C-alpha positions as CSV (number, residue, x, y, z in Angstrom):
1,M,14.4,-10.5,-3.9
2,Q,10.7,-9.9,-3.5
3,I,9.2,-6.4,-4.0
4,R,6.3,-4.7,-2.2
5,N,5.0,-1.3,-3.2
6,F,2.7,0.5,-0.8
7,S,1.5,4.0,0.3
8,I,0.8,5.3,3.7
9,I,-2.6,7.1,3.8
10,A,-4.6,8.8,6.5
11,H,-6.4,11.9,7.7
12,I,-4.3,14.9,8.8
13,D,-2.2,14.4,11.9
14,H,-3.0,10.7,12.3
15,G,0.7,9.8,12.2
16,K,1.7,8.9,8.6
17,S,5.1,10.6,8.6
18,T,6.0,9.3,12.1
19,L,5.1,5.8,11.0
20,A,7.4,6.2,7.9
21,D,10.2,7.3,10.3
22,R,9.7,4.1,12.3
23,L,9.6,1.8,9.3
24,M,12.9,3.3,8.1
25,Q,14.4,2.8,11.6
26,A,13.1,-0.8,11.9
27,T,14.6,-1.8,8.6
28,K,18.0,-0.1,9.5
29,A,17.6,2.3,6.6
30,V,18.6,5.1,9.0
31,S,20.8,4.8,12.1
32,A,19.8,6.2,15.5
33,R,22.3,9.1,14.8
34,E,20.6,10.1,11.5
35,A,17.1,9.7,12.7
36,R,15.0,12.8,13.2
37,A,11.2,13.4,13.3
38,Q,9.5,13.6,9.9
39,L,12.6,12.7,8.1
40,L,10.9,12.6,4.7
41,D,9.4,16.1,4.9
42,D,12.3,17.9,3.1
43,M,10.8,21.4,2.6
44,D,11.2,24.0,5.4
45,I,7.6,24.9,5.0
46,E,6.5,21.3,5.7
47,R,8.6,21.1,8.9
48,E,7.4,24.5,10.1
49,R,3.7,23.7,9.6
50,G,4.1,20.1,10.7
51,I,2.2,18.9,7.6
52,T,3.3,16.8,4.5
53,I,2.8,18.7,1.2
54,K,4.7,16.5,-1.2
55,A,4.5,12.7,-1.3
56,S,7.9,11.1,-0.8
57,A,9.0,7.7,-2.2
58,V,11.6,5.7,-0.3
59,T,13.1,2.2,-0.8
60,V,14.1,0.1,2.3
61,M,15.4,-3.5,2.6
62,H,13.8,-6.0,5.0
63,H,14.4,-9.6,6.0
64,H,11.2,-11.4,6.8
65,I,11.1,-14.9,8.2
66,K,7.5,-16.3,8.4
67,G,6.2,-16.5,12.0
68,A,9.3,-14.8,13.5
69,E,8.5,-11.2,14.4
70,S,11.6,-10.0,16.2
71,D,11.3,-6.7,18.0
72,A,13.4,-4.9,15.5
73,L,13.4,-1.5,17.3
74,E,14.3,-2.7,20.8
75,G,18.0,-3.0,21.6
76,D,19.3,-1.7,18.2
77,D,23.0,-1.3,18.1
78,P,23.6,2.4,17.4
79,N,27.0,1.7,16.0
80,A,25.7,-0.9,13.4
81,P,26.3,0.1,9.8
82,S,23.3,1.8,8.3
83,G,21.9,3.3,5.2
84,G,20.9,1.8,1.9
85,E,24.3,0.5,1.0
86,A,24.6,-1.6,4.2
87,S,21.1,-3.0,3.9
88,I,21.6,-3.9,0.2
89,A,24.9,-5.6,1.0
90,A,23.3,-7.5,3.9
91,S,20.4,-8.6,1.6
92,K,22.9,-10.0,-0.9
93,T,24.8,-12.0,1.7
94,E,21.7,-13.4,3.3
95,T,19.8,-14.2,0.1
96,G,21.7,-17.4,-0.4
97,S,20.6,-19.0,2.9
98,K,17.0,-17.6,3.1
99,A,16.0,-16.9,-0.4
100,D,12.4,-16.1,0.5
101,S,13.2,-13.7,3.3
102,A,14.7,-10.7,1.5
103,F,12.2,-8.0,0.6
104,M,12.6,-4.6,-1.1
105,L,9.9,-2.3,0.3
106,N,9.1,0.8,-1.8
107,F,6.7,3.1,0.1
108,I,5.3,6.5,-0.4
109,D,4.4,8.8,2.6
110,T,1.5,10.9,1.4
111,P,-0.1,14.2,2.5
112,G,-3.4,14.1,4.6
113,H,-4.9,17.5,3.7
114,V,-7.9,17.6,1.3
115,D,-6.0,20.2,-0.9
116,F,-3.3,17.7,-1.7
117,N,-5.6,14.8,-2.5
118,Y,-4.2,14.7,-6.0
119,E,-0.7,13.8,-4.6
120,V,-2.4,10.8,-2.8
121,S,-4.2,9.6,-6.0
122,R,-1.0,9.7,-8.0
123,A,0.9,7.8,-5.3
124,L,-1.7,5.1,-5.1
125,K,-1.4,4.5,-8.9
126,A,2.3,3.4,-8.3
127,C,1.4,0.8,-5.6
128,E,-0.2,-2.6,-5.0
129,G,-1.2,-1.9,-1.4
130,A,-1.9,0.8,1.1
131,I,-1.5,1.2,4.9
132,L,-4.6,3.1,6.2
133,V,-3.7,4.8,9.4
134,V,-6.4,5.8,11.9
135,D,-5.8,7.7,15.2
136,A,-6.8,5.6,18.2
137,T,-8.1,8.7,20.0
138,Q,-9.9,10.5,17.1
139,G,-11.2,7.5,15.2
140,V,-12.4,7.6,11.5
141,Q,-12.4,11.1,10.1
142,A,-13.6,12.6,6.8
143,Q,-10.3,12.3,5.0
144,T,-9.8,8.7,6.3
145,V,-13.0,7.8,4.4
146,V,-12.0,9.6,1.2
147,N,-8.5,8.1,1.1
148,A,-9.8,4.6,1.8
149,Y,-12.2,4.9,-1.2
150,L,-9.3,6.2,-3.4
151,A,-7.3,3.0,-2.5
152,I,-10.4,0.7,-2.9
153,N,-11.0,2.2,-6.4
154,E,-7.5,1.3,-7.4
155,N,-8.1,-2.3,-6.2
156,L,-5.3,-2.1,-3.7
157,E,-4.8,-4.4,-0.7
158,I,-5.5,-2.3,2.4
159,I,-4.0,-2.9,5.8
160,P,-5.9,-0.9,8.5
161,V,-3.6,0.3,11.2
162,I,-4.7,1.9,14.5
163,N,-2.0,4.3,15.6
164,K,-1.2,6.2,18.8
165,I,-2.2,3.2,21.1
166,D,0.4,4.5,23.7
167,L,-1.9,7.5,24.5
168,P,-4.0,7.2,27.7
169,S,-7.1,8.3,25.8
170,A,-6.7,5.6,23.1
171,R,-10.0,3.8,22.2
172,C,-8.7,0.8,20.3
173,D,-11.7,-1.4,20.4
174,E,-14.2,1.4,19.6
175,V,-12.1,2.7,16.7
176,A,-11.7,-0.9,15.3
177,M,-15.5,-1.2,15.3
178,E,-15.8,2.2,13.6
179,I,-13.4,1.0,10.8
180,E,-15.6,-2.1,10.4
181,Q,-18.8,0.0,10.4
182,V,-17.8,2.8,8.1
183,L,-15.2,1.2,5.8
184,G,-16.1,-2.5,5.9
185,F,-12.7,-3.9,7.0
186,K,-12.9,-6.6,9.7
187,A,-12.2,-5.2,13.2
188,E,-9.9,-8.1,14.0
189,D,-7.8,-7.4,10.9
190,C,-6.7,-4.0,12.3
191,L,-3.1,-3.8,13.5
192,L,-2.4,-1.9,16.8
193,V,0.7,0.3,16.4
194,S,2.4,3.1,18.2
195,A,4.5,4.9,15.7
196,K,6.0,7.0,18.5
197,T,7.3,4.1,20.7
198,G,7.8,1.5,17.9
199,K,5.3,-1.0,19.4
200,G,3.7,-3.2,16.8
201,I,6.1,-2.2,14.0
202,P,7.5,-5.7,13.5
203,E,4.0,-7.1,13.1
204,L,3.2,-4.4,10.6
205,L,6.3,-5.2,8.6
206,A,5.3,-8.9,8.6
207,A,1.8,-8.0,7.4
208,I,3.2,-5.8,4.6
209,C,5.3,-8.8,3.4
210,E,2.5,-11.4,3.7
211,R,-0.6,-9.4,2.8
212,I,0.4,-6.9,0.1
213,P,0.6,-8.7,-3.3
214,A,3.9,-8.6,-5.4
215,P,3.9,-6.4,-8.4
216,R,2.2,-7.8,-11.5
217,A,4.3,-9.8,-13.9
218,P,5.5,-7.8,-17.0
219,V,2.9,-8.0,-19.7
220,M,5.2,-7.0,-22.6
221,T,8.9,-7.3,-23.4
222,Q,9.2,-3.6,-24.1
223,T,10.1,-1.2,-21.3
224,R,7.4,0.9,-19.8
225,A,7.7,3.2,-16.7
226,L,5.0,5.5,-15.2
227,I,6.2,9.0,-14.2
228,F,4.5,9.8,-10.9
229,D,6.6,12.9,-9.9
230,A,9.3,15.2,-11.1
231,Q,11.4,18.2,-9.8
232,Y,13.8,20.7,-11.3
233,D,17.4,20.7,-10.3
234,D,19.6,23.6,-11.4
235,Y,22.6,21.3,-12.0
236,R,21.0,18.1,-13.3
237,G,18.0,19.4,-15.1
238,V,14.7,17.6,-14.5
239,V,14.8,14.7,-12.0
240,V,12.1,12.2,-12.9
241,Y,10.5,9.8,-10.4
242,C,9.0,6.7,-12.0
243,R,7.6,3.3,-11.2
244,M,8.8,0.5,-13.6
245,M,5.9,-1.6,-14.9
246,D,7.6,-3.6,-17.7
247,G,11.3,-4.1,-18.7
248,H,14.4,-2.4,-17.4
249,L,16.0,1.0,-17.5
250,R,19.9,1.3,-17.3
251,V,22.4,4.1,-17.2
252,G,23.2,5.0,-20.8
253,D,19.8,3.9,-22.3
254,K,18.3,6.2,-24.8
255,I,14.7,6.7,-23.7
256,R,11.6,8.2,-25.3
257,M,8.6,10.0,-23.6
258,L,5.5,8.5,-25.3
259,G,3.4,11.6,-24.5
260,T,5.7,14.3,-25.8
261,G,7.7,12.2,-28.2
262,R,11.1,13.6,-27.0
263,S,14.2,11.4,-26.7
264,F,17.0,11.6,-24.1
265,Q,19.9,9.6,-22.8
266,I,19.9,8.5,-19.1
267,T,22.9,9.9,-17.3
268,E,22.0,8.8,-13.7
269,I,19.6,6.3,-12.0
270,G,19.0,6.2,-8.3
271,K,16.7,5.5,-5.3
272,R,16.1,7.2,-2.0
273,L,17.3,4.9,0.7
274,P,16.3,7.4,2.2
275,K,19.4,9.3,1.1
276,P,19.6,9.5,-2.8
277,T,21.8,6.6,-3.8
278,R,23.0,5.8,-7.3
279,M,22.1,2.5,-9.0
280,T,22.9,1.1,-12.4
281,T,19.5,-0.3,-13.3
282,L,15.8,-0.3,-12.4
283,G,13.8,-3.6,-12.9
284,P,10.1,-4.5,-13.2
285,G,8.1,-3.4,-10.1
286,E,10.8,-1.1,-8.7
287,A,10.5,2.7,-8.1
288,G,13.3,5.2,-8.4
289,F,14.5,8.3,-10.2
290,F,16.6,9.1,-13.2
291,C,18.2,12.2,-14.8
292,A,18.7,12.5,-18.5
293,A,19.9,16.1,-19.0
294,I,16.3,17.3,-19.6
295,R,16.3,21.1,-19.6
296,A,12.9,22.0,-21.1
297,L,10.2,21.7,-18.4
298,G,7.6,20.9,-21.1
299,D,9.3,17.7,-22.0
300,V,8.3,15.9,-18.8
301,R,4.6,15.3,-17.9
302,V,3.5,13.5,-14.8
303,G,1.5,10.5,-15.8
304,D,3.5,10.0,-19.1
305,T,5.1,6.7,-20.1
306,V,8.9,6.3,-20.4
307,T,10.0,3.6,-23.0
308,L,13.2,2.8,-24.8
309,D,13.9,4.6,-28.1
310,Q,15.2,1.5,-30.0
311,D,12.3,-0.7,-29.0
312,P,9.4,1.6,-28.0
313,A,6.2,0.3,-26.4
314,T,3.2,0.7,-28.7
315,E,0.7,1.3,-25.9
316,A,1.1,3.9,-23.2
317,L,0.2,3.2,-19.5
318,A,-3.0,4.6,-18.2
319,G,-1.9,8.0,-16.7
320,Y,-3.8,10.2,-14.3
321,K,-7.1,12.0,-14.6
322,P,-6.3,15.7,-14.7
323,P,-7.3,17.4,-11.4
324,V,-10.2,19.8,-11.3
325,Q,-9.1,23.2,-10.0
326,M,-11.6,24.7,-7.5
327,V,-10.3,28.1,-6.5
328,F,-8.9,30.8,-8.8
329,C,-6.9,33.9,-8.1
330,D,-4.4,36.1,-9.9
331,F,-0.7,36.5,-9.1
332,Y,1.1,39.6,-10.2
333,P,4.8,40.5,-9.5
334,A,5.0,42.9,-6.5
335,T,7.4,45.1,-8.4
336,S,7.2,45.8,-12.2
337,D,9.6,47.4,-14.6
338,A,9.2,48.7,-18.1
339,K,11.1,45.7,-19.6
340,G,8.8,43.1,-17.9
341,S,11.7,41.2,-16.5
342,D,9.8,40.6,-13.1
343,F,6.9,39.1,-15.0
344,E,9.5,36.8,-16.8
345,R,11.0,35.7,-13.5
346,L,7.5,34.9,-12.2
347,R,6.8,32.9,-15.3
348,I,9.9,30.8,-15.0
349,A,9.3,30.2,-11.3
350,I,5.7,29.2,-11.8
351,E,6.7,26.8,-14.6
352,K,9.4,25.1,-12.4
353,L,6.8,24.9,-9.5
354,S,4.2,23.3,-11.8
355,L,6.6,20.6,-12.7
356,N,6.9,19.6,-9.0
357,D,3.1,20.2,-8.3
358,S,1.1,19.3,-11.4
359,S,-2.2,20.1,-9.7
360,F,-2.3,23.8,-10.3
361,T,-2.9,25.6,-13.7
362,F,-1.9,29.1,-14.9
363,I,-2.7,31.3,-17.8
364,P,-1.3,34.8,-18.5
365,V,-3.7,37.8,-17.7
366,H,-3.4,41.5,-17.9
367,S,-4.8,44.1,-15.4
368,E,-4.8,47.8,-16.0
369,A,-3.8,48.4,-12.4
370,L,-1.2,45.6,-11.8
371,G,0.2,44.9,-15.3
372,F,0.9,41.4,-16.5
373,G,0.4,38.4,-14.3
374,F,-1.1,34.9,-14.2
375,R,-4.6,33.6,-13.3
376,C,-3.8,30.4,-11.3
377,G,-6.2,27.6,-10.4
378,F,-5.8,25.7,-7.2
379,L,-7.4,22.7,-5.5
380,G,-8.2,24.8,-2.4
381,L,-7.2,27.7,-0.2
382,L,-4.4,26.0,1.6
383,H,-3.0,24.9,-1.7
384,M,-3.1,28.5,-2.9
385,E,-1.3,29.7,0.3
386,I,1.4,27.0,0.0
387,I,2.1,27.9,-3.7
388,Q,2.4,31.6,-2.9
389,E,4.8,30.8,0.0
390,R,6.9,28.5,-2.1
391,L,7.3,31.2,-4.8
392,E,8.5,33.6,-2.1
393,R,10.9,31.1,-0.4
394,E,12.3,29.0,-3.2
395,F,12.4,31.6,-5.9
396,Q,12.6,34.9,-3.9
397,I,9.6,36.4,-5.8
398,E,7.2,38.7,-4.0
399,V,3.7,38.4,-5.5
400,V,0.5,40.5,-5.2
401,Q,-2.5,38.2,-5.0
402,T,-6.1,39.0,-5.8
403,A,-9.1,37.7,-3.7
404,P,-9.9,34.0,-4.5
405,T,-12.9,33.3,-6.7
406,V,-14.6,30.3,-8.3
407,S,-15.3,30.0,-12.0
408,Y,-18.9,30.1,-13.4
409,R,-20.3,28.5,-16.5
410,V,-22.6,30.5,-18.7
411,K,-25.1,28.8,-21.0
412,M,-25.5,30.9,-24.2
413,R,-28.7,31.0,-26.3
414,D,-27.1,28.8,-29.0
415,N,-26.6,26.0,-26.4
416,T,-22.8,26.6,-26.1
417,F,-21.1,27.1,-22.8
418,I,-18.4,29.6,-21.8
419,D,-16.3,29.6,-18.6
420,V,-16.2,32.9,-16.7
421,H,-13.5,33.6,-14.1
422,N,-14.1,37.4,-13.8
423,P,-17.3,39.5,-13.6
424,A,-15.9,41.6,-16.5
425,E,-16.0,38.5,-18.7
426,L,-19.7,38.0,-18.3
427,P,-21.5,38.4,-21.7
428,P,-24.1,41.1,-22.1
429,G,-27.6,40.4,-20.7
430,G,-30.0,38.8,-23.2
431,T,-27.3,36.8,-24.9
432,Y,-27.3,33.9,-22.4
433,E,-29.9,31.7,-20.9
434,E,-28.5,30.8,-17.4
435,I,-25.4,31.0,-15.2
436,L,-24.2,27.7,-13.6
437,E,-22.0,27.6,-10.5
438,P,-19.8,24.8,-9.2
439,I,-21.6,22.6,-6.6
440,C,-19.7,20.5,-4.1
441,K,-20.6,17.1,-2.7
442,I,-19.6,17.5,0.9
443,E,-19.2,15.0,3.8
444,I,-19.0,16.2,7.3
445,I,-18.4,14.1,10.4
446,V,-19.7,15.7,13.6
447,P,-20.3,14.8,17.3
448,N,-24.1,14.2,17.9
449,E,-24.4,17.3,20.2
450,H,-23.3,19.7,17.4
451,F,-25.5,18.2,14.7
452,G,-28.1,21.0,14.9
453,A,-25.6,23.9,14.8
454,V,-23.8,22.4,11.8
455,M,-27.1,21.8,9.9
456,K,-28.0,25.5,10.5
457,L,-24.6,26.6,9.2
458,C,-25.1,24.5,6.0
459,N,-28.7,25.8,5.5
460,D,-27.4,29.4,5.8
461,R,-24.9,28.6,3.0
462,R,-27.6,27.2,0.6
463,G,-26.8,23.6,1.4
464,V,-29.1,20.8,0.3
465,F,-29.2,17.8,2.7
466,K,-28.7,14.4,1.1
467,S,-28.1,11.7,3.8
468,Q,-26.8,11.0,7.2
469,A,-25.2,7.9,8.8
470,M,-23.9,7.0,12.3
471,V,-20.2,6.7,12.8
472,G,-19.8,4.8,16.1
473,E,-22.2,5.8,18.9
474,I,-21.3,9.5,19.4
475,R,-20.7,10.9,15.8
476,Q,-22.5,11.0,12.5
477,M,-21.6,11.6,8.9
478,I,-23.8,14.1,7.0
479,S,-23.7,14.3,3.2
480,L,-24.8,17.5,1.5
481,E,-24.5,19.5,-1.7
482,I,-23.3,23.1,-1.3
483,P,-22.2,25.8,-3.8
484,L,-18.4,26.0,-3.8
485,A,-18.6,29.8,-3.5
486,E,-20.2,29.3,-0.1
487,I,-17.4,27.1,1.4
488,I,-14.3,28.7,-0.2
489,Y,-13.7,31.4,2.4
490,D,-14.5,30.7,6.0
491,F,-16.8,27.7,6.0
492,Y,-14.2,25.3,7.4
493,D,-13.2,27.8,10.2
494,K,-16.8,28.2,11.2
495,L,-17.4,24.4,11.2
496,K,-14.3,24.0,13.5
497,A,-15.6,26.8,15.8
498,L,-19.1,25.4,16.1
499,T,-17.9,21.8,16.8
500,S,-15.1,22.7,19.3
501,G,-12.6,21.5,16.8
502,Y,-14.2,18.0,16.5
503,G,-16.0,18.4,13.1
504,T,-14.1,17.3,10.0
505,M,-15.1,17.7,6.4
506,D,-14.2,16.7,2.9
507,Y,-15.5,17.9,-0.4
C-alpha cells in the first residue's frame, strides 16, 4: 500500500475544514449518516467560533486507478459500510488485483489564523506535500502567502486549489493568475474545487496520489518517530501523536524519548479514521498515536524523537524551532485562599494545556494585589483569549488577567542585555545605554482605493515603509516595519474598518 502525507493550508475561512470533510466523505471514511460540518473541529470553542485552533491528523484509505476519476461523491450508497475498518478491509481485498491502486492518505487540517501559525509549521514538518486552498471570491490573502512560504521552505510538493467555485461571485481565472503572479505556481496547475458541493474532489484525490511524493525511504534500521502533538487524557495519561520516519512501533515495545531520556512501554497504538481506531503497529511513513502510561507531563516534548529502548537511534530527528512569544500578560486565580490551592489548580491546568499547545510559555510571578500567578507569553491576542477561555471551560478555573504587554530588551553599560516584561523591572537610570523594543515585519494586502488611508494608519503607528507590489489589478501588498507595541491592541480592527473588511495582514 502506498502512503501520502499532506497538510491542508490556507488563509482564514477559505474552506480548509470543509475540504477535509469532503475528502473523508469521498474516501468513505465517514458515512452520510455520520457526516457533519467541520467534523475534525473537536473543541466546542472551535465549533462556536467557526475557526480551527488545533491541527487534526486523520488517516483515510483511497483506491486510485490512473486516468479513471469516478465521481466518488455522487450517488453514494448511504447504507454502504463505512469507517476506517471497512476501508481497511476493502483495501486488503482489492490489493491483490490492483496492487498499485491502494493508497493510505494521512492528512492534517490546520488553522488559518496568524496566531496559530506554529501549529501549521509543526504539521508541515510531518508531511511531504501540502494542498494550498485559495478562495475563488477573495483571492490570495496575507496568510495564503505566509503559509505557502512555510511549505516551500520545507521543500514540500504544493497543489494549489481554488475553492468555492460554486459561488456566483467566483473569479476562477483572475485568482489563478494571482496565484501565478504572487506565489509563482502555474495558473493551469490550479485545481478548481467546490468543497461544499463536492465538485472536483475526485480530480483532487487523483492529484494527491500522483503529484505528492511517497515518504522517503528509511535511512537507518533503528526506529525513529517525530512527536508533532500530544494531549492529556485523565484515564490513559499522555496521548502522543507521532509521524514514523524509520522503523516500526508495536504494542508492547519499550520506547525511549531521546530528548528527556525517559523509557516507557507502549500499551496502545491507534489512528484517527477519523474515529480513533486501535492498530497493532505503525510502519515507516505512517502517522498515528500511542499511549504508554505516561503520567508526568514533562516527559513528553513536541519535536522530540521516539526510539526503541533496546536498539536506540544515535541521532535525533530535527525537531521544531521554538516559537517566539509576542504578547505577554499575567494570569492570577480569581479566588485565592491561604493555602494557595487555587494557585496549584491553575498551575496543573496550565501545565496540561501547554502539553496540548506548546506555543505558549509561563513563569510564576507574584503581585502584592493579586497574590501568586503566572506571566504567560502568547503568539498574539487571539491566542491569549483562546487560552483563557480553554482554562475556564476545560478546567473550570476563573482567572484574572492583566493588560497585555510586550517585552523590552535593555542594553546595559557592560554590553549585556536583560529582558524586561514589567516597568517595575527597569534598571535604575544611568546603568543602561538603550532600550530596544520588538519590531515586526508586517505585510498588508489592501484594495487600491484604501492604500492612502492604510499608509496614514501605519505612519501614525511609527511604521517604516519597505516595499509594495501589485496583487492582481485591484489590490496591492505593502511591506513595512512597525513596533509590536503599536499593533498589539487595535491595529487589526482599525485596518479592517478602514478597508471595509477587505484588508488582510500578517506579521
